[in-house]
N, C-alpha and C positions, 0 to 999 in steps of 0.2 A: 319808240316810234320806228316803223319799218324804214330801212334805207330806201332811197329812191332807186328804182330798178336800174337807172342809167349809171348809178354810182356803185352798184354791187361789186364787192371784191370777196368772193366766196373761197373759203379754205376747206377743201375736201380732206377728211381724215378717216382713218380706220382705227378704232379704239385699240384693237389688239396690237397693232404695229406702231402705235404712236407713243405709248407709255409702257414702262416695264411691268406694272401691276395689271395691265389690261383692264383697268377700271375707269368708268366714266368719272368717278370721283377724282382720280389723278388727272384726267384730262381737264377737269375744272380747275385744278391747281396750275395749269399751264395757260390759263386765259390771259394773264398778264403778258406773257410772251406774244400771244396772238394780237392782243390789243395794241401793244407797242409796234407790232408789224403793220398794223393799220387795217386789218381785215374787218369787215362789218357784217359778215355772215359766216356761219360754220355749217358745213354739210357733213352729216354723219352717215357713213356707210351703214347698211341695214342693221338695226338693233332689235327688230322683232324676232321672236323665237325661231331659230333655224336649226336644221339637222346637225348634230354633232356639237362639239364645243369650240372648235377652231375652224373658222370659215370666214370668207368675205361676206357671207350673209345672203347670197343670192340663191340660196336653196331653202326658201321659207317653209315653215310648217304651221305656225300659229300667228295669226294676224293681230290679235288683241293683247298679246303678252310681250313685254320687254324681255329680251334674253338675259337670263341670270348670269351669264358669263361675264358681263360687264358691270353689273351692279343691281341694286334694288330699284323699285319704282320711285322711291323717295330720292335716290341718287340721280336718276335721270331727270326728275322734275327740278331738283335743286340745280342741276347743270343748266337747264333751259332758263330758269329764273335768273341765274347769275349772268348768263349771256345777255339777257334782256336788260339787266341792270347796267351793263356796259354798252348798250346800244347795238348789240349784235343780234341779228336774226338767226334762227336755227332751222335748218332744212333737213328733213329726214328722207333718206334714200328708201324707197318703197318698191317692192317687187310685186306687181300685179299682172305681169304677163303670164306667169306660171307659178306653180307650187310643187312641192315634192311629196313623197309617199306618206309621210307622217301627218300631213295636213288632214284634219277630220273631214273637210269638204271633199277631199279625194276619197277617203276611206269609206264614207257612208254609202257611196254608190260606186262600187269598184268590182270589175269582173274580168277574168281572163287577162290579168296583168295590166289593165288600163281602166280609165274611167268608164263606167257602164253607159249604155246609150241613154238611160234615163237620168243621168247625173245632171242636176239643174245648173251647175256652175261651170263644168268643164267639157271641152270637146273630147270625144273619144280618141281622136288622133289630131295632131296639130295640122292646120292647113298650110303651115310653112315647113317644107321638107328640108330647108337649108339651115335655118336658125331656129332651133327648138331645144328647150331644156325642160326637164321635169314633165309636168302635165299642164296642158294649155288651157287657160281660162277662155270661156266663151263670153266675150264682152257684149254680145248681142242678146244674151239671156237676161230676162227680167230679174232672176235670182242673183246673177252676178252684178247687175247694176245696183241692186239693193245692198249687196255685200260691200261693194266699193264705197258706196255712200257711208255705210256704217264704219268702215275702216278709216276713212278720211275724217269723219266726225270724231271718232275715238281719239286719234292722235292730236288733232287740233284742239279739241275741248279738254281732254283729260290731262294731256302733257303740255299743252300750249305751244306746240311746234308752230312755226310760221309758214310752213309749206312743205312741199314734197319734191324730190327729184324722182320721177317715175322711170324705172329701168325698162329699157327696150320697148318703148311705146310703139315702135314699128310693128310689134306683134299683137297689138290690140285690135285684131281684125280676124274675120273668118274668110277673107278673100284669099283664095289659093295663090301660092307663090312665095318668093323670098321677101316680099314686102317693101321693096324699094320704091315702086311706082306710086303715082297719085292714087289715093284711095278715099273716096268720099265717105263711105260708112265709117272708116277709122277717124276721119276728121270730125264727124258728128259725135262719135264716142268721146273723143278727147275734149271737144268743146263742152259737152255735157258735164264731164268731170270737173272741168275748170269752173263752170257756172255753179255747180253744187258746192264747190269749195268756197266760192265768193258768198254764197248764201250762209254758209256755216261761219266763215271768218272773212269778212270783207278785207281785201288787200292781201290775202294769203298768196304765196308764191307757188305757181305750178311750173316745174322745170321738167322738160322731157328729154330723155336720151332717145332721140327720134332717128336722126341720121338717114332720113328718107329723101324723096325728091324735093328739090328746092321749091317747086310750085306749091307743094303741100305745106312745107314749113313756113312759107310766107303767109299763108292763110292762118295758120295757127298763131304766128307771131302777131298778126293784126288783131287776133282775138284776145291778146293779153298773155299768151303762154310764152314762157322763156324756153329756148332750145339750146342744147349743147352744140358747140361748134368745135369739132376736133381739128386742131391745127398742129398736132404733135409732129407730124412728119416735116412740115415746112419749117417750123421753128428750130427743130433739131438739125436739119440740114443747114440752116442759116448759122446756127451756133457753131457747128462743126467747121463751117467755111466752105461748104459745097454749094455753089451758087445756082446750078441748074434746077435744083428743087427748093429754092429758098423764097419763092413768091409768097408773101404774107397777106395778099389782098383779101383772100377769102375769110380772114379774121374780122372783116368789116361787114356789118349788116347792110350797108349801102352797096357794097360790091355784089351782094346777093340779090339786090333789087328790092330789099325790104324798106318799108317806110318807118317801121318801129324798131328802136334799138333793143331788141329782145334776143339777140344772139349772145350766148355765154361762151365766148371763145376760151380755149385753154391750150397751154403748151404741154402740160402733163395732166394725167388723171390716174386713178387707180388702175385703169385698163391699158395704159400706154407706157412705153419705155421712158427711162429717166434721162434727162438732158445731160447731166454730168457723166453718167456712165457712157453715153454715146461719144461725148467729147473726148474722154480719156481713152476710150477703146478704139475709136475710128476717126478721130478728128483729123482735119487737114493740116498742112504745114506749108511754109514758104519753100521755094525751090532750094534755097541754101540751107534749110532746116533751122534757121535762126529763130523763127517764130512758129510755134506749134500749138495747136489746140489740145494736144495730148498732155501738155505741161499743166499741172494742177492750177497754179495761179492764173495762167492764161485761160484755161478752161472756165474758171470762175468769172474772169473778166468778160468772157464771151457770153456767159449766162446772163450777166448784167446787161450786156449789149442787147441780147434778145429781149430781156424784160423791158428795156427802154422803148422797144417797138411793139410791146404787148400792152402794157398798161396805158400808153398814151393814145391808142386807138379808141375812140369813143365807144361806149357800150359796156355792159357788165362783163366781169372777168372771173375766172376760177383758177386757183392754183392747188396743186396736190401737195400733201404734207412733206415738209423738209426740202422742197424745191428751192426755197429761199436760203438754204444752207448748202446747196450743191450736193444733195444726197446722191451717192455714186455707186449704189448697189443695183444691179439690173433687176427688173421686174421678174426675171427668170433665174435669179440666184437666191440662195439662202444664206450666203455669207460673202463678204467682200473678197473679191479675187477667186471665188469658188466657181464651180461648174455652172455654165449657163445652159439651162434646160427648160423647155416648156413645162416639164413635170414639176418645176418649182414655182410656177406662176402664182398660185394662190397660197403658197406656203408662208409661214411666219418669216418676217424680215428683221434683220438687226436694227436696233434703235441707237442713233448716235447723237444724243443730246450734247455730248462734249464738242461737237462741231461748232456750237455757238461760241465756244471759248477760243477757237482758232482764228487768228487774225484775218487771214484772207477770206475765210468763210463768213466771219462777222462782217467783212466788207460787203459781201454779196447780200447779206441780210439787210444791211443799212441801205444798199442801193434799192432793194425791193421796197423797204419802208419809205424811202424818199419818193419813189415813183408812185406808190399807192397814195401817199399823202397828197401829192400833186393832183392825182386823179380825183380824189374825194373832196379836196378843198377848193379848187379853182374851177368855176363854171365852164371855162374854155375847154376843159377836157371832156365835157359832155355835149359840146356843140354839134349841131347837125351840118355845119358848114366846114367841111374838111376835105383835104386832098391827100391821097396816098400815092407815093411813088416807091413802091416796095416790091417790085418785081424781081426777076432773077439777075439783079445787078449787084455789084459789090457795095456801092453807096446807095443807101435807101433814105428816103425823107418822108416826113409827115408834116403837113401844114394845117394848123387849126386856126379858125377865124371866129371871133365873137365881138360884140360891141365893146370897144375900148380895150380889147386884149387879144393879141395874136401870139401864137407859139409856132416855132419851127423846130423839128427834131431831125437830126442828121446823124448817120452812123456808117462806119466802114466795116462791112462784113467780110472784106477780102483778107488776104494773107500778107499783103504788103502795104506800105504807106502810099497815099495817093493825094493828089491835088484836085480839089473839086470846086466848081463854081456853084454856089448855093443860091437859090432864088428865095427872096423874102417878099412879104406882102406890102411893105412900105419902106420908104427911106427913113433915115434917122438913126437914133441910138437904140440898139438892142442889148438887153442884159443876158449874159450867159449864166445859166443856173450853176451855182456852186463855184463861180469864178468872179474875182473882183474886177476883171477887165471887161468893159463893155465893148461892143462891136459897132462901129459906125458904118452904116449901109448906104451906098449911093447907087442910083439906077436899079434899085431893088435886087442887087446882086452883091455877093462877096466871095472872094476866093479863099478857101480854107485848105490847110494842110492837115490831113487826118492820118493818125497812126492806125495800124491794123487793130481792129477791135475797139476803136475809140468811138464814143458817141457824145453828142453835145445837144443841149436844149437851150434854145434862144427864145427870149420872151420880150414883148414890148412893156411888160410890167415886171418889176422885181419879184421873183418867186421866193417866198420864205416858208420854210417848213421846220417843224420841231425836230425832225430827224437830222436836218442839215446843221442844226445847232448842237446836236449831240445829246439832247435831253433823253433820259431813260437809258442811256448806253454808257455804263461805267467804264468799259474797257475801250482802248483806242483801236480802231481798225487800221491796218496797214494799207496805205495807198500804193499799189504796185501795178505795173504793166498797164493794161487798158483802163484800170480803175484809178490811175494816177491823178486823173482830173478831179477825183472825189477827195475832199479834204478829210483829214483825220477827225474822228468825232472827239468832242471835248466838252468842257463845261460851258 
């Protein structure tokens, strides 16, 4: 059964850089790891045949063939089936904005180094002079509309994928320009694709990397389409401890004026810098240097702090592979500590499965697992009645209200300890998650002493999670620094 859109926790991964064998079969062997983390959807970067053997996959050539680099048809189908057995949806990253020169639809009508004027699928030149790759599909062409329908049907029916993340849907238009502004023809194109998907597989997920004008995204969200929400800069600034750029508000669909919770916010993606790399390379520190985001345990603690203000904002979420372990190689590096260069951006990256066996990094994994379980287990985390105070201040708060259950999240993103008067929704006894000590609230306020990097979750109902009891986690995680309020895992 498909997870509720409001509860989606999507794990984006690239087969090549996720497992040593670069095989979808080995990715399948890691599903225990993902299931224990709590994710309920896996998003594969493009696996249809692309040019070359080592690529992110955004240079597609054949749309009906799975790339042999990662496995056989049987392997892909077995992976999808196994995910379904575990209650996980599988989303396929699909590139229909453009194709490259090996694509037969390009080659059949090609002249003077570009698609010919009579090419039924492609524009001769892209109408977007700023963002353009390969050869540009003409989505207003009847031939392209038919092709898109065939591609969608093939992967939904033949491989049983549950939906698509469509790359750069901002480019699904013939309107000249860089594509950011409101574009009615593009809206109609995307609505049509969504509706065709629902006819083929009711309930299938359409995710757009759109990143266009909010007025347009709001219309698409109201139509049932999910949209990527890039919060990388803000969460990384918050994690490093730089408050002027740490406003997290735009990670809420309500802050954007949407009525539907169809914003897939993310702190990291394949296309963005890694939080731990930024913490360790550029993190802030206290004036006396006693507390520093560049210190590995502290950097991990602050990653957990950021996660506590990520997963608890209602709406679907996405994380990028190994963020839960504090992956600390830059998107622009090919080895840890190596040269940082844009030329390395899509190159192969080192794989550190041994991070899972390191105490502090296991602690971050546990923090992610607990937060994800709270999100997917308790209805209060999908409420539409919530208040965010997550602007450019050191102390940030989230207040969630639902019938019979309220939650307040508070965290100190500053570099020093602070005293803070926290507002609550009601008087009485509040339970602090992962702490045996309740908090008695009077006049709907309580004064708290917060260490730098510390976060707390208060609830009117005792929150219980498998991860907090340590099940599935055979090794103990060391509670250090900002994570000291998290108990060690155990039987």
